[in-house]
SEDOPA-210632 format. One line per field, with one value per residue: x, y, z of N, C-alpha, C in turn; residue in three letters; residue number from 0. Coordinates in steps of 0.05 Angstrom, whole numbers, plus 5000, padded with zeros to 4 digits. Layout:
<recs>
nxx [X; ...] $
nyy [Y; ...] $
nzz [Z; ...] $
caxx [X; ...] $
cayy [Y; ...] $
cazz [Z; ...] $
cxx [X; ...] $
cyy [Y; ...] $
czz [Z; ...] $
type [ALA; ...] $
seq [NUM; ...] $
</recs>
This chain:
<recs>
nxx [0554; 0565; 0605; 0652; 0721; 0758; 0729; 0721; 0774; 0785; 0751; 0773; 0823; 0808; 0789; 0836; 0866; 0836; 0844; 0899; 0901; 0869; 0898; 0946; 0928; 0909; 0957; 0986; 0953; 0952; 1006; 1014; 0978; 1000; 1050; 1035; 1001; 1031; 1037; 1059; 1118; 1107; 1053; 1052; 1083; 1049; 1008; 1039; 1051; 0999; 0989; 1029; 1010; 0964; 0986; 1013; 0971; 0947; 0988; 0985; 0935; 0945; 0981; 0946; 0912; 0949; 0963; 0914; 0909; 0953; 0937; 0894; 0918; 0946] $
nyy [4597; 4545; 4550; 4559; 4563; 4541; 4501; 4467; 4452; 4425; 4381; 4358; 4345; 4306; 4267; 4255; 4234; 4188; 4160; 4150; 4118; 4074; 4055; 4041; 4000; 3964; 3950; 3926; 3882; 3854; 3842; 3809; 3766; 3750; 3729; 3687; 3655; 3641; 3669; 3683; 3722; 3760; 3771; 3793; 3838; 3865; 3881; 3913; 3954; 3974; 3994; 4033; 4067; 4085; 4113; 4152; 4179; 4200; 4234; 4270; 4292; 4317; 4356; 4386; 4407; 4439; 4476; 4501; 4527; 4562; 4594; 4620; 4653; 4693] $
nzz [4268; 4253; 4215; 4240; 4239; 4276; 4300; 4256; 4246; 4293; 4289; 4243; 4263; 4301; 4267; 4239; 4281; 4292; 4244; 4249; 4295; 4280; 4236; 4262; 4297; 4259; 4234; 4276; 4288; 4239; 4234; 4278; 4266; 4218; 4234; 4268; 4238; 4196; 4147; 4081; 4063; 4023; 4029; 4081; 4070; 4037; 4072; 4105; 4069; 4061; 4112; 4114; 4074; 4100; 4144; 4115; 4092; 4138; 4153; 4110; 4120; 4168; 4151; 4119; 4159; 4186; 4145; 4138; 4187; 4183; 4140; 4162; 4199; 4172] $
caxx [0568; 0574; 0628; 0675; 0745; 0770; 0713; 0727; 0800; 0784; 0739; 0793; 0843; 0797; 0788; 0863; 0874; 0823; 0858; 0925; 0896; 0859; 0921; 0965; 0916; 0909; 0984; 0993; 0937; 0961; 1033; 1010; 0965; 1019; 1070; 1023; 0988; 1051; 1033; 1084; 1129; 1093; 1027; 1059; 1092; 1025; 0995; 1057; 1047; 0973; 0992; 1045; 0992; 0947; 1001; 1018; 0946; 0944; 1007; 0974; 0913; 0957; 0991; 0923; 0904; 0970; 0960; 0890; 0916; 0971; 0922; 0877; 0935; 0954] $
cayy [4581; 4521; 4556; 4565; 4548; 4526; 4476; 4449; 4441; 4406; 4357; 4346; 4333; 4282; 4248; 4247; 4217; 4163; 4146; 4140; 4096; 4051; 4044; 4027; 3975; 3946; 3941; 3908; 3857; 3838; 3831; 3786; 3744; 3740; 3712; 3663; 3639; 3633; 3681; 3688; 3749; 3778; 3779; 3811; 3863; 3879; 3894; 3935; 3976; 3986; 4010; 4056; 4086; 4097; 4133; 4174; 4194; 4215; 4256; 4290; 4305; 4335; 4379; 4403; 4422; 4459; 4496; 4516; 4545; 4583; 4612; 4637; 4672; 4717] $
cazz [4287; 4239; 4198; 4257; 4229; 4297; 4303; 4233; 4249; 4315; 4277; 4225; 4281; 4312; 4245; 4234; 4303; 4288; 4223; 4259; 4314; 4264; 4221; 4280; 4306; 4236; 4230; 4298; 4285; 4216; 4240; 4296; 4251; 4198; 4246; 4280; 4217; 4177; 4121; 4066; 4065; 4004; 4042; 4103; 4059; 4027; 4095; 4113; 4050; 4066; 4136; 4106; 4060; 4121; 4159; 4096; 4090; 4163; 4151; 4091; 4134; 4187; 4135; 4112; 4182; 4191; 4125; 4144; 4209; 4173; 4123; 4179; 4214; 4157] $
cxx [0579; 0598; 0653; 0700; 0758; 0755; 0719; 0754; 0801; 0772; 0758; 0815; 0834; 0797; 0816; 0873; 0862; 0836; 0885; 0921; 0887; 0881; 0940; 0954; 0915; 0936; 0992; 0978; 0947; 0989; 1031; 0999; 0985; 1040; 1059; 1010; 1007; 1047; 1059; 1093; 1115; 1067; 1032; 1068; 1069; 1011; 1013; 1053; 1020; 0975; 1009; 1028; 0974; 0961; 1008; 0994; 0941; 0964; 0997; 0951; 0924; 0969; 0969; 0913; 0924; 0967; 0936; 0895; 0934; 0956; 0904; 0893; 0940; 0939] $
cyy [4555; 4525; 4563; 4549; 4532; 4500; 4456; 4436; 4421; 4380; 4343; 4333; 4307; 4260; 4237; 4228; 4189; 4146; 4134; 4116; 4071; 4038; 4029; 4001; 3954; 3934; 3920; 3881; 3841; 3827; 3807; 3762; 3732; 3722; 3686; 3644; 3631; 3644; 3685; 3717; 3769; 3788; 3799; 3838; 3879; 3894; 3916; 3959; 3990; 4004; 4035; 4077; 4100; 4119; 4157; 4191; 4211; 4239; 4278; 4305; 4325; 4360; 4397; 4419; 4445; 4482; 4513; 4536; 4568; 4603; 4630; 4658; 4697; 4719] $
czz [4273; 4222; 4214; 4248; 4251; 4302; 4281; 4236; 4272; 4305; 4259; 4241; 4293; 4291; 4239; 4256; 4300; 4266; 4233; 4278; 4299; 4248; 4239; 4290; 4283; 4232; 4251; 4294; 4262; 4220; 4258; 4281; 4231; 4210; 4257; 4260; 4195; 4149; 4107; 4068; 4046; 4016; 4065; 4092; 4047; 4049; 4106; 4095; 4054; 4091; 4130; 4092; 4080; 4136; 4141; 4093; 4115; 4163; 4133; 4104; 4154; 4174; 4127; 4135; 4188; 4171; 4130; 4167; 4200; 4156; 4140; 4195; 4198; 4132] $
type [MET; GLY; ASP; ASP; PRO; ASP; ARG; LYS; ARG; ALA; GLU; ALA; GLY; LYS; ARG; THR; ALA; LYS; VAL; MET; VAL; ALA; THR; GLY; LEU; PHE; TRP; ILE; VAL; THR; THR; TYR; LEU; GLY; SER; HIS; LEU; GLY; TRP; PRO; GLN; ARG; THR; ARG; ALA; LEU; PHE; ASP; LEU; ILE; ALA; LEU; ALA; GLY; PHE; GLY; TRP; ALA; LEU; TRP; MET; THR; TYR; GLY; ILE; TRP; ARG; SER; ARG; GLN; ASN; ASP; LYS; GLY] $
seq [0; 1; 2; 3; 4; 5; 6; 7; 8; 9; 10; 11; 12; 13; 14; 15; 16; 17; 18; 19; 20; 21; 22; 23; 24; 25; 26; 27; 28; 29; 30; 31; 32; 33; 34; 35; 36; 37; 38; 39; 40; 41; 42; 43; 44; 45; 46; 47; 48; 49; 50; 51; 52; 53; 54; 55; 56; 57; 58; 59; 60; 61; 62; 63; 64; 65; 66; 67; 68; 69; 70; 71; 72; 73] $
</recs>
């Protein structure tokens, strides 16, 4: 029962959703703080790049889930 591929994919999907939510919240908070605290553009750009990396990682995780599903089909 522990090796059920659907269960593993569901857990991976939940993990991916958590990464997306955390990245989105991080981006919103750092954008707000950057504008209200007067951070320089270089600092804001750094946080934008970190958020972009988080979303890229979530996209990669989504691709892995999709490939896993495709491999189980055929």
